[in-house]
PyMOL CGO cylinders between C-alpha atoms (Angstrom):
from pymol import cmd
from pymol.cgo import CYLINDER

trace = [
    CYLINDER, 138.06, 102.46, 34.61, 138.39, 103.09, 38.38, 0.3, 1, 1, 1, 1, 1, 1,
    CYLINDER, 138.39, 103.09, 38.38, 137.74, 100.43, 40.96, 0.3, 1, 1, 1, 1, 1, 1,
    CYLINDER, 137.74, 100.43, 40.96, 134.20, 100.28, 42.35, 0.3, 1, 1, 1, 1, 1, 1,
    CYLINDER, 134.20, 100.28, 42.35, 133.69, 100.84, 46.05, 0.3, 1, 1, 1, 1, 1, 1,
    CYLINDER, 133.69, 100.84, 46.05, 131.88, 98.25, 48.12, 0.3, 1, 1, 1, 1, 1, 1,
    CYLINDER, 131.88, 98.25, 48.12, 129.02, 99.56, 50.26, 0.3, 1, 1, 1, 1, 1, 1,
    CYLINDER, 129.02, 99.56, 50.26, 130.40, 99.00, 53.77, 0.3, 1, 1, 1, 1, 1, 1,
    CYLINDER, 130.40, 99.00, 53.77, 126.99, 98.62, 55.42, 0.3, 1, 1, 1, 1, 1, 1,
    CYLINDER, 126.99, 98.62, 55.42, 125.94, 95.99, 52.90, 0.3, 1, 1, 1, 1, 1, 1,
    CYLINDER, 125.94, 95.99, 52.90, 129.23, 94.12, 53.31, 0.3, 1, 1, 1, 1, 1, 1,
    CYLINDER, 129.23, 94.12, 53.31, 128.50, 93.65, 57.02, 0.3, 1, 1, 1, 1, 1, 1,
    CYLINDER, 128.50, 93.65, 57.02, 124.94, 92.39, 56.43, 0.3, 1, 1, 1, 1, 1, 1,
    CYLINDER, 124.94, 92.39, 56.43, 125.07, 90.19, 53.35, 0.3, 1, 1, 1, 1, 1, 1,
    CYLINDER, 125.07, 90.19, 53.35, 127.30, 87.42, 52.03, 0.3, 1, 1, 1, 1, 1, 1,
    CYLINDER, 127.30, 87.42, 52.03, 127.36, 85.30, 48.92, 0.3, 1, 1, 1, 1, 1, 1,
    CYLINDER, 127.36, 85.30, 48.92, 126.63, 81.60, 48.72, 0.3, 1, 1, 1, 1, 1, 1,
    CYLINDER, 126.63, 81.60, 48.72, 128.73, 79.28, 46.60, 0.3, 1, 1, 1, 1, 1, 1,
    CYLINDER, 128.73, 79.28, 46.60, 126.24, 79.52, 43.73, 0.3, 1, 1, 1, 1, 1, 1,
    CYLINDER, 126.24, 79.52, 43.73, 126.29, 83.34, 43.78, 0.3, 1, 1, 1, 1, 1, 1,
    CYLINDER, 126.29, 83.34, 43.78, 123.02, 83.99, 45.62, 0.3, 1, 1, 1, 1, 1, 1,
    CYLINDER, 123.02, 83.99, 45.62, 123.00, 86.50, 48.47, 0.3, 1, 1, 1, 1, 1, 1,
    CYLINDER, 123.00, 86.50, 48.47, 122.32, 85.38, 52.04, 0.3, 1, 1, 1, 1, 1, 1,
    CYLINDER, 122.32, 85.38, 52.04, 120.86, 87.62, 54.72, 0.3, 1, 1, 1, 1, 1, 1,
    CYLINDER, 120.86, 87.62, 54.72, 119.76, 87.36, 58.33, 0.3, 1, 1, 1, 1, 1, 1,
    CYLINDER, 119.76, 87.36, 58.33, 116.12, 87.82, 59.25, 0.3, 1, 1, 1, 1, 1, 1,
    CYLINDER, 116.12, 87.82, 59.25, 114.73, 90.98, 60.84, 0.3, 1, 1, 1, 1, 1, 1,
    CYLINDER, 114.73, 90.98, 60.84, 112.70, 91.35, 64.08, 0.3, 1, 1, 1, 1, 1, 1,
    CYLINDER, 112.70, 91.35, 64.08, 114.98, 89.23, 66.27, 0.3, 1, 1, 1, 1, 1, 1,
    CYLINDER, 114.98, 89.23, 66.27, 116.83, 91.86, 68.30, 0.3, 1, 1, 1, 1, 1, 1,
    CYLINDER, 116.83, 91.86, 68.30, 114.35, 93.22, 70.87, 0.3, 1, 1, 1, 1, 1, 1,
    CYLINDER, 114.35, 93.22, 70.87, 110.74, 92.95, 72.17, 0.3, 1, 1, 1, 1, 1, 1,
    CYLINDER, 110.74, 92.95, 72.17, 111.23, 89.18, 72.26, 0.3, 1, 1, 1, 1, 1, 1,
    CYLINDER, 111.23, 89.18, 72.26, 108.89, 88.38, 75.17, 0.3, 1, 1, 1, 1, 1, 1,
    CYLINDER, 108.89, 88.38, 75.17, 105.73, 88.49, 73.05, 0.3, 1, 1, 1, 1, 1, 1,
    CYLINDER, 105.73, 88.49, 73.05, 107.22, 86.29, 70.30, 0.3, 1, 1, 1, 1, 1, 1,
    CYLINDER, 107.22, 86.29, 70.30, 106.84, 82.54, 70.55, 0.3, 1, 1, 1, 1, 1, 1,
    CYLINDER, 106.84, 82.54, 70.55, 109.85, 80.24, 70.94, 0.3, 1, 1, 1, 1, 1, 1,
    CYLINDER, 109.85, 80.24, 70.94, 109.17, 78.76, 67.52, 0.3, 1, 1, 1, 1, 1, 1,
    CYLINDER, 109.17, 78.76, 67.52, 109.11, 82.18, 65.88, 0.3, 1, 1, 1, 1, 1, 1,
    CYLINDER, 109.11, 82.18, 65.88, 112.37, 83.24, 67.58, 0.3, 1, 1, 1, 1, 1, 1,
    CYLINDER, 112.37, 83.24, 67.58, 114.02, 79.96, 66.60, 0.3, 1, 1, 1, 1, 1, 1,
    CYLINDER, 114.02, 79.96, 66.60, 113.07, 80.47, 62.95, 0.3, 1, 1, 1, 1, 1, 1,
    CYLINDER, 113.07, 80.47, 62.95, 114.35, 84.07, 63.01, 0.3, 1, 1, 1, 1, 1, 1,
    CYLINDER, 114.35, 84.07, 63.01, 117.84, 82.71, 63.78, 0.3, 1, 1, 1, 1, 1, 1,
    CYLINDER, 117.84, 82.71, 63.78, 118.05, 81.04, 60.39, 0.3, 1, 1, 1, 1, 1, 1,
    CYLINDER, 118.05, 81.04, 60.39, 119.42, 82.96, 57.43, 0.3, 1, 1, 1, 1, 1, 1,
    CYLINDER, 119.42, 82.96, 57.43, 117.55, 83.22, 54.13, 0.3, 1, 1, 1, 1, 1, 1,
    CYLINDER, 117.55, 83.22, 54.13, 118.18, 84.16, 50.51, 0.3, 1, 1, 1, 1, 1, 1,
    CYLINDER, 118.18, 84.16, 50.51, 117.56, 87.68, 49.20, 0.3, 1, 1, 1, 1, 1, 1,
    CYLINDER, 117.56, 87.68, 49.20, 114.75, 87.66, 46.60, 0.3, 1, 1, 1, 1, 1, 1,
    CYLINDER, 114.75, 87.66, 46.60, 115.90, 88.07, 43.02, 0.3, 1, 1, 1, 1, 1, 1,
    CYLINDER, 115.90, 88.07, 43.02, 114.29, 91.52, 42.54, 0.3, 1, 1, 1, 1, 1, 1,
    CYLINDER, 114.29, 91.52, 42.54, 116.36, 92.93, 45.41, 0.3, 1, 1, 1, 1, 1, 1,
    CYLINDER, 116.36, 92.93, 45.41, 119.43, 90.87, 44.55, 0.3, 1, 1, 1, 1, 1, 1,
    CYLINDER, 119.43, 90.87, 44.55, 119.92, 93.08, 41.48, 0.3, 1, 1, 1, 1, 1, 1,
    CYLINDER, 119.92, 93.08, 41.48, 120.37, 96.13, 43.73, 0.3, 1, 1, 1, 1, 1, 1,
    CYLINDER, 120.37, 96.13, 43.73, 122.67, 94.16, 46.04, 0.3, 1, 1, 1, 1, 1, 1,
    CYLINDER, 122.67, 94.16, 46.04, 124.98, 93.33, 43.13, 0.3, 1, 1, 1, 1, 1, 1,
    CYLINDER, 124.98, 93.33, 43.13, 125.56, 97.08, 42.71, 0.3, 1, 1, 1, 1, 1, 1,
    CYLINDER, 125.56, 97.08, 42.71, 126.34, 97.48, 46.44, 0.3, 1, 1, 1, 1, 1, 1,
    CYLINDER, 126.34, 97.48, 46.44, 128.64, 94.44, 46.45, 0.3, 1, 1, 1, 1, 1, 1,
    CYLINDER, 128.64, 94.44, 46.45, 130.41, 94.56, 43.08, 0.3, 1, 1, 1, 1, 1, 1,
    CYLINDER, 130.41, 94.56, 43.08, 133.12, 92.00, 43.94, 0.3, 1, 1, 1, 1, 1, 1,
    CYLINDER, 133.12, 92.00, 43.94, 130.98, 89.32, 45.56, 0.3, 1, 1, 1, 1, 1, 1,
]
cmd.load_cgo(trace, "trace")
C-alpha cells in the first residue's frame, strides 16, 4: 500500500487538537473591515472547530493528523 499524500492547502489551514478534532480559523477577517464592528472583528480572531460532517472530508485531506 503506497503512502497517502497530504493535501498541502489543507495542511496550511487546519490543525488537529489533542483530542483529534480539527481546528480552523474563521472567514471574513481579511478585508473590508471598516464596516464590521470591533466586537465582530475580535470574535473573528478566535479559532473554531470544524463541524463533524465536514471533518470526515478533512480526514481524507489530512490522513496523518
